[in-house]
N, C-alpha and C positions, 0 to 999 in steps of 0.2 A: 616566196610568200605572195599570196594573191593580192589583187588590187583592193578588194574589200578589207582584207586583213590589215593592209597598210593604212587604210583610212581609219580603221578602228584604233590602231596603235597611235596614230597622230592625234585622234580625238581624245584618247586617254591622256596623252602628254599635255594637251591644251587644258583639260579639266584639272590636271595636277597644278599647273601654274595659276590657273584662275582661283582654285580653292585656296592655295597657300596665300595668295594676295588678299582674299576676303578674310581669311582667318587672322592675318596680321592686323587687319583694321577692325576686327570685331570689338565691340565696346564692353560686352558683359557675357556672363555664362549662358544666358538665354540665346544670345546671337550665335554662340558657338554650337549650342545644341541644334539650332535650326540649320546651320551649315552641315553638321554631321548627318542630319536626316536628309538634307537636300542631295548630298553627294554619295553617302554610303547607306542610306535606308534600304531595307530589304525589298520593299515593294516598289517604291518610286525613285530610288536613288539614281543619280545620273551615271555614276560608275557602274552600278548594278545593272542598269539598262543595257549598257554596252556589253557586259559580260554575259548577258542572257542570249546574245547572238552566237556564242561559241558552238552550240550544237549544230548550227546551220553552216558552219565553215568547213572547208576541206580539212582532212586529217593533218596535213603538213602546215596548216595555217593556225590551228588551234593553240599550239604551244607558244608561239611568240605573242599572240594576243593575250592568252591567259597569264603569261609571265609579266607582261606589261601591266595588266590589270592588277595583279597582286602587288607589284611595286608601287603603283599609284595609291592603292588602298592603304598600304603601309605608310607611305609618305604623308598622306592626309591624316591618318590616325596619330602619327607622331607630331604633326603640326598642331593638331587639336589639343593633345596632351600638354605640349609645351605652352600653348596659349592659356590653358586652364591653370597651369601651375603659376604662370606669370601673373594672372589676374588674382589668384589666391594670395600670392606674396605681396601684391600691391594693396590689397584690401586691409584696412586697419582692423585689428581684432576687437570684437565686441567686449566692452568692459563688463565684468561680472557685477551683478547687483547684490551686494553683500547684505542688503536689508530684506531680500526676498526670503520668506520662510521655506524651510526644507520640505521636500515632498515626504508624506508619510510612507514608511516602509513596513510591510508586513514581515515580521521577523520569523514567523513560523513557530510551531510548537508541536510537541508530541501529543497525539490523541490521548484523552484521559484514560481510555481503556489500555493503551500501550503503557502509559505511566504506571497504572495500577498493576498490570501484568509483571512488569520488570520489578516493581517493589515487592510483590508477593513472592516471586521466584527468589529474590535476594534474601528475604527473611528465611525461607526454607533452606537456602544455601548455607545459612549459618548453622542449621541443624544437620548438615551433611547430605542434603538432597542434590541430585543432578537433574538438569532440565532434559526432558525427552520430548520428541515430536513424532507424529505419524501421519499417514495419508488421510485426506478428508473423504475420499471414496473408499468405503470399507466393505468387507464381506459380511454377509448376514451372520455368519458364524462368529466373527470377532465382535461384532456390534451387539449381538443378542445371545446366541446359543451358548457360547463359551462363558458368558457372564451370568448364566443360570436363569435367563428369561425363559419361561415356559412357552411352548408353541402357540398357546392361545392368548398370550399377553397382548393387550391392545396396541402396544408400541410397535408390534410387528405388522400392523395393518397399514395399507397404503394410504389410508386417510390420516395417519399420524406421522408417517415417515416418507422421505423422498427416495423412491427406488429408481436406480439407474438401469436395472436389469433384474432377472429372476432371483439372483442371490447377491446383488450388489446394491448398496444403499449409501446415501450421503450420511455420514456418521451423525447420530443423534446426541452423542456425548463424547467426551475424550477418553472414556473408559476403555475402548478397544486398544488404545496404546498400552494400557496395563497388560493386556493379553500378549501383545507383541513383545513387550519387555520381559515378561516372565518366561516366554518361550525362547527368547534369545540369550538370557543371562541367568546364571545360577544365583540363589540368595548368598549373601545379604543384598537386598535391593532397597534403594531409597531414591525415588524419582518424583519430580513434579512436572506435570504435563499440561501446558497451556495450548489452546487452539480454538479454531472456529467450528461451530456445530450447526446443524440444520434440523428443524422440525416444522411440521405443518401447523404452526401456531398463528393466531391472529396478530396483526400488526396494530398494537394499541399502546397505551401508556406504560404497560408493564411486560409486554411480550413482543417478540420479533421472530420471524421465521429463520433468521440468521443471527446467531448470538455467539458469545465467547465463554468458554469454561476453562477452569484449571483443575486438574486432578492431582492427587497425591497418593503415593503407594509406598508402603513399607512392608518388607517381607524378611523375616529373620527368625532365629530361635528365641523363644521366650518372650515374644511380643504380646502385650496384654492391652486391655481397654484403658488401663491406667496410662500407658504410654501415649495412646491416642488422645486422651483428655488433656494430658500435660502439653503435648505438641500444639494442639488446636488452641488451647488457652494462651500459650505463649505467643502464637501467631496473632490471635485477635488483639491482644494487648500491645503488641508491637505495631500492628497495622492501624488500629483505631486510637487507643489511648491507654496509658499504663494501668489505670484503675478501672477500665471498663468491665462491667459485669457480664459474665458468660453463663449460659445455661444450656444443658443438654436435655432434649426431650426424646422419648422413645419413638421410633419410626420404623419404616420397612422399605428396604431396597432389595431387589432380587439377588444382588451380588455381595451383600454384606449381612452378617448375622452375629451378634445383635447390631441393630442400626440406630442412628440417632440424628435428629435435627439440632443444629446449633443456632441459638439466638444470642444476640448481643443487645445490651441496653442502647436505646436510640441515642446516637451521638448528637442529634439536633436538639432534643428536649431534655436529655438526661433522665429519661424514663417517666416524665410527667405526662406524656401524651401530646402528639402533634399530628399534623396532616401527613408528614413523612412516614411515621410509623402507624398511621391510621388510628391514632389515639390509644394504641395498645402499650406504648412504652418500650416495646421490644421489636427488633428487626431480625428476620431470618437471614443468617449468614451463609450457611452451607449444610450439606448432608454428609454423613460419615458412618463408619462402622467397621467391624472386624471382617476381614475377607472370608467369604463363605467357603467351606472346604470343597464344595462342588466346583468352584472356580479353580482352586488349586488342582483338582483332579483333571479338569479340562486342559490344563497347560502342563501337566506332568510334574507338579511340585508335590513333594511328600507332605501331606497335611498332618501326618503324625509327628513329623519333626519340626515343621515350620508353621508359624502363624503370622498374621499380618493385619494391617489396617489400611483403610483408604478413605479419602474424602473427595467431594466434588463441589465446586463453587462457581457461581455465575460471575464472570468478570465484569459484565455490564452492570449487574446489581452492585458489585463491590465499588465500581466507580460512582454509581449513584449515591451509595451510602457515604463514600469518602467526600464527595463534593456537593452533596445536597441537591442532586439533579432530580427533578420531580417526574420526568417523562423520558423513558428509554429511547423514544424516537429522536430526541435531541442529539443522541450520540451518533445517529446515522445521517442527520441533515448536514448539508454543506453550507452552514450558516457561519460565516467568519466572525460575526458578532458573538456567537456562542464560543467558538474555539479560541478567540482572542483572549478569553478569560484565563486560559491555561498556559499562556506564554511564560509566566513567572510562577506557575503553580508548583508546589513541591512534588 
């Protein structure tokens, strides 16, 4: 071992003895932290400064100096840990102030749209429906063509829908899952399909470019409009109130014929007229109708043997009806004052 190496080993031994003595006489945790920085700090530590000379030593001298340095570092670290433990044991524990009020804790809650979605699917589960899901990025064929949309329909325009490619679109409704289900399974079919949808709508009190829908589909032999009215009326009275009034108005959708809009008596004013129902006494709940034979033809279902009905409903609108929410934008804002109202909501 070279003379320089011997000097460094001796210096390390001296630092070890000096550090242990100072650690034993340290009065508090701050003093221990200063000693740790003084001896073992990465930039200006005294032990670290000695070990930085290792690259300049001959090869046969590096090992004894490095070994001595590691031993000194370990000894100092152990002495510091023992001193910290002794100080902690000697310090009296702080008495708890039992008069101090507890900190408020945000318990968390399901989003109102999530609550409404689960409730709606649960109601239709009682009628024998199974929940189905599908991708949010859809083919133009599943989203439009197979659902009997004519090529010139405005919904196919890029100004109304979000296209990801020449024939791929962010789904504008959950109806494409109906196509996937009918192509994958033979009747009888009873599915309810919740999911997120996208349209180029303005972001205002009643519209959002991202929204939530739930679809229902029934396909079987002998299905009639009477079955549709009975199921939708049962759902509305389970979801809103047992005696709520329900009315069906003729409408048009490309994928159902005949089609209808379903309104319910405003649950806020009982039909007398208020700001929620825009003084009309009724609120639009959903659209529905008998599945158009052209849709059955597109998915290979025998329209001579089978009939079916379908409905589509905005889950955001359903949450607004259920909880009396006046502005759809409140459902998308991260305002805990709004969401805290639903911690104990049914």
